[in-house]
N, C-alpha and C positions, 0 to 999 in steps of 0.2 A: 472346426475347420477340418477339412479332408487332410489325411496325413500326407498324401502325395503332394498336395498344394503347399502344406506347411514346409515339407522338405525342399521344395523348389524355392520358396521364399528364404529359407535357411541358407541354401547354397548361394542364392543371389546376394544375401547380405555378407556372406563370407568373402565374396569377391572384392568388396570394399575395403577389407582389412589386410588382404594378402599382398605382400610386396616383393616376394622373392623373384629372382630371375626365372622366367618361363611362365609365371602366372599372368593373367591378363592385366591386372593392375600394375604388377612389376614391369610389364612391357610398356604400359602407358607412361608410368613415371620416368622410365629411362629415355623418354623423348624430350626431357626438359633438364635445364641446369638446376642444381640444388646446392645450397650451402652445405658443406661437409665438416667444416671446422672454423674456429676463430683463427684469424691470421696470426695472432700473438701466441698461439698454442705450439707452433713449430718454428724454431729459430734456424738460421742459416747453418747448414752442415749437420742438421739433426733430423731424426725420423721418429714417427710415432704410428701405432696401430690404430686404425678406425674401422668401424663396421657400418655400412650404409645398405639398406635394403637387403639384409641378410649376407652381404658380401664382405669377406675379410679383406682389407686393403692396407697398403703402407702409404702414408703421407710423408713426404720429406722435402726439405729445401736444399737445393744445391748450394755450394759454398758462395755463389754469387747472389743468393737469395731467391732464386726462382723456385716456386713450389712445383712438385711433381706428385702424381698419384698413380701408383702401380699395384700389382697383386700383393696379397698379404704374405705369400709364401714362395720361397725359392722353387724353381721347376725341378731342381736336382732331387733332394731328399726332404723337400717340403718343410724346411726349418723356417721359422718366423723371420721375415726379411728385415723388420724394423730393428732387430737386435744387431744388425750388421753396422756398416759405416758408410758414410757419404764421401765420395771422391769426385770433386768438381760437380758436374751435374748428374752423376751416375751414383748408384748405390751398390755395395758389395755385401754378399751374404757372409755371415760370420762363419758358417759351418765349413764350407769348402772353397769360399772365395769367388764363387760365380757372381758376375757383375752385370747389372742391368741399366739400360738407358731409361730416360724419363717416359718413353712410350712403351716400356715393357720388354724391349728386345734384350736378349742375353748377348753381351758383347765381349765377354771373356769367360773362359773356364780353365784356370791356371793349371790344374792337375791333368787336364786333357791335352795340353800343349797345342791349343787350337792354332791354326795358321790363318783362319778366316772367320767369318761371322758364323757362330753356332746356329743350327737350325732349331732353335727353341725360343719361346717367349712366354711371358706372363702377361696378365692384363695391364694396360696402360691407358689412362683416361686424360682428356684435356682438362685443364684447370684454369681459373681466372680469379684474381683478387678484386674484391669489390667492397668498399665501405666497411673494411675490417673483417670481412668474411672471405673464406676460400671457397669458391664454387667449383663444381665438377659436373661433367657430362658422362653419364655411365651407360649410354646407349651404344648400339653396335655400329650405327652408320656415322656419316659425317655430322659433326656437332652443329646444332643450330646457331644462328647468330645470337650473341649474347645481348639480347635486347629486352626480352620479356621480363627478366628479373630487375631491370633498372627502374628507378623511380626519380623522376625530375626533382621531387621535394628533397631527396637525399643529395642532390648535386647542385643545390643552390650556391651561388657565390658567397663565400663567407660562412658557410655552414660548418659547424662542429659535429662530428659524428662519433657515436659510441656503439660498439657491437658487444653483445653478451650471448651466452648459450646456457641452457638448463636442460639436462637429461632427466625425462620423467618415465616412470614404469607403466606406460599405457600405449595403446595403439594410436598412430598418427591420425587416423580418420576421425575419431571422436574429438580430436583436438582442432581439426578444421571445421567440423560441425559447430564447435563452440564459436568460431568466428562468425557463423551464419545465424547466430541465436541472439538477437539484441535483447530478447525478453529476460534472459539470465542476468543482465546488467542490473535490473531493478531489484534483484534478490541477492545474487552471489555478492555483488559489489555494492551493496547498499551502504556499507561503511567505508570511508576513505575517499580519496580525491575523485574517483570516478563516480561514485555514489552521489557526491555532492553536485554533480552535473546533471543528474537525471531525476525526474520525480519517481516516486514509488509506483505510479501507475504504469501498468504494462503498456508497451507501444503498439501502435498500428504499424504493421511491417509491409513494405513493398519491396520487390526485387526485380532486377532486369539483367538478362544475360548481355554482356558486352564482348567486344572483340578480344578482350584480355581475360575476362572472368565473369564476375557477378557484382553488380552494385546494389547494396542493401541500404534502405532507408527506414529508419525507426522514428516515428512521429509520436510525441507524447504531448499531454496538455501544456498550455501556456507557451506555445510556439517552440517547444523543445524538440529539436530535430538533430539526429545523429546519423551520419552516412559513413559507410566504409567502402573501400575499393578493394575487393578481393580478386586476386590474380591466379589463374589456373597454373599449377594444380594445388598449391599449398601455401600461398602467401596472402597475408591480409595487411592492409595499410589504413591507418586512421590517424586522428590527432587527439593529443591530450594536453591539458593545461601545463604551463610552467610551474615553477616551485614557489613563486610569490606573485601577488597581485601585480599585473603590469608586465610580467616576464613574457617573452615570446612563446607561443605554443610550440609543442614538441611533435614533430612528425615521427610516427612510429610504424616500422615495417616488420612483420613477423612471419617467419617461415617455420613450418613443422615438418621435420625431416625424419623418416623412419630408420632407426638402426636395424630393426627386425619388426616382427609383427606385434611385440609386446613392449617395445621401448622407443622413445622418440626424443629428439632435442628440439627445443624451441629456440631458434636463432632470432635475436632481436637487433634491429638497428634503430637507434634514436638519433634524431638530427634536429638541431636548432640554429637559428641564425641570431646569435645574441652576443652581447659584449658587456664589459664591465662586471658589475655585481651579479647580473643575471647569468652571464657565461660562468662566473666562479660558482654560483649555485649549481648550475647544471653539471659541471665537471666534478665538483666536490661530492655531489649526491651519488653519482655513478661510481666514483672511486670508493665511496663509503660502503656501497652495497656489492662491491666486487667480490665474486665468489658465492654470493647467496644463491641457494637453490632450495626451494621448499621440499624437494625430495630428501634432503639432508635432515629434515624436521618432520619426517613422516608421522611418527607416533604422536608428537606434540600437536600436530594439526588434525589428524584423523581420529585419534582417540581422546584427546584432552581438549581439543577446541582452542588451543593457544596459538593466536595469530601474532605476527610481528607488530610492534607499535608503529612502525612506519606507515604513513598514510598514502604512499605512492606505489611504486612498482613491486617492492617487496610484498606488500599487503595484497596487491592485485593478483600477483602470480600465486601467492599462497592460497587466496580464495578459489582461483581457477583450478589449482592443484587438487584441492579437496573435492571439488565438483567433478572433475574429469577422472582422477584416479578413483573416485567413489563409484564410478561406472564399472570398474573392473578393468583387468588388463586389455580386454577387448569388450566393448559395449554389447550388451545382450539386446540386439535390435529386434530379434524375433518375438520377444515378449513385451516390447514397449507399447505405449499407448499415446499416439500423437494427437495433437490438437491443431487449431487454426493458427496458434502462435508459432508453430513449427513450420510455417510456410517456406522459409528460406532454406531450411535443412532439407526439406523435401526437394526443393529446386536443385540444391547441390547434388543430392543423390541421383536424381534424374539425369542431370548432366554427366555425372560419372558413369552411370549405367549406359547411357547413350555412347560414350567414348569407349567403354569396355566392349560393348557389342560390336563396334566397328573393329576393334582389335581382334576379337574372336572371329569375325567374318573376313578378316584380312582386308578391310576397307580403310581408306584414309580417315584419320581422325580430323577434327577440326583444326584448322590452321591458326592456332592462338597466336596473337601478337600484341605488342605493347599498344596501349591506347593512342589513338591518333589525335586526341585532345587531352587537355588537362583533366585529371580525375576530379570527381565532385565530392572528395572526402570532406567532411566538415562535422563540427559539433557547435550547436548554437552556444555562443558565449553567454554567461549570466547577464552581462549588461545589455545584450540584444534581447534577451527574455524580458528584462524589465521594461524595455521600450515598447514591446508588443502589446 
């Protein structure tokens, strides 16, 4: 391959993994709402540091419980703002007492004896709580309607919802590519609850761009069909079985959010409409795996091949961790060899390159919006396969 062409491909692939402010992908991602923390991670009157797309930020709750997201450092002498304290809906810096509102305006500088509003501010971003997650809009313009992240399946009457998060040491884009790769299920997840639902045979894959993202269908022998509803730019929604025969199936929505170019948090929301023993199984299971993160067992998984005994989400996440972290901090796409089974991964990349090219040319990107119809997420149940 000509070195100039290879360099061009290399630079093009880099665009997919770069998320900092000012990069084309960073600009694109900042057009959308993203989960940035579990709601339970910050209590009323408390603050914590977070890092999203390379940006240091302070997440805090006012004493009334309202979350706020502002810059990571005080505008005065750049001390870490989370080390200060919350007063009402505002936060005060520990170092010299400068105080900021939830939109980042400095409202008081005690040692300067201000008589009015000081002419300085730090970043301040809109936030929303949804299904146990705190979402933020980190763009420069007016925030879009909080609609695209919402899932009707998570808002069903009587639904019980559980949110979790796992920080992994790899780039966000290889994690969303994994969502576009039904073939890996036949290999990575051949053991456990997911593997029991699919045959070992690789699937025939079809995909279709929608108003919200991409619909992917994987068809295997014996009428085994699995669909997922992937929402731009980083959410996948699918279904998985309950924890015992006859339990309602579980709706799973997953966001992959970059902290920087080499670390990502997978934010999950699990939802079920269950009661009685089925509900108890759902609640007890997620309480029992609370705090599990395969990244905390890196050597056991990567070097020793020791997987958790659990057959559900602990195992599934551990299996994905080995596959994705095994690609390196940032996947080496320039030296990969793709095949026909990578069809949906290629579709994903083409769509992102299209959107990035619009950013670079200062043209409007696609107006992504929530599906106007119910998504066709599904997994053929074993009993349905038996009837086929």
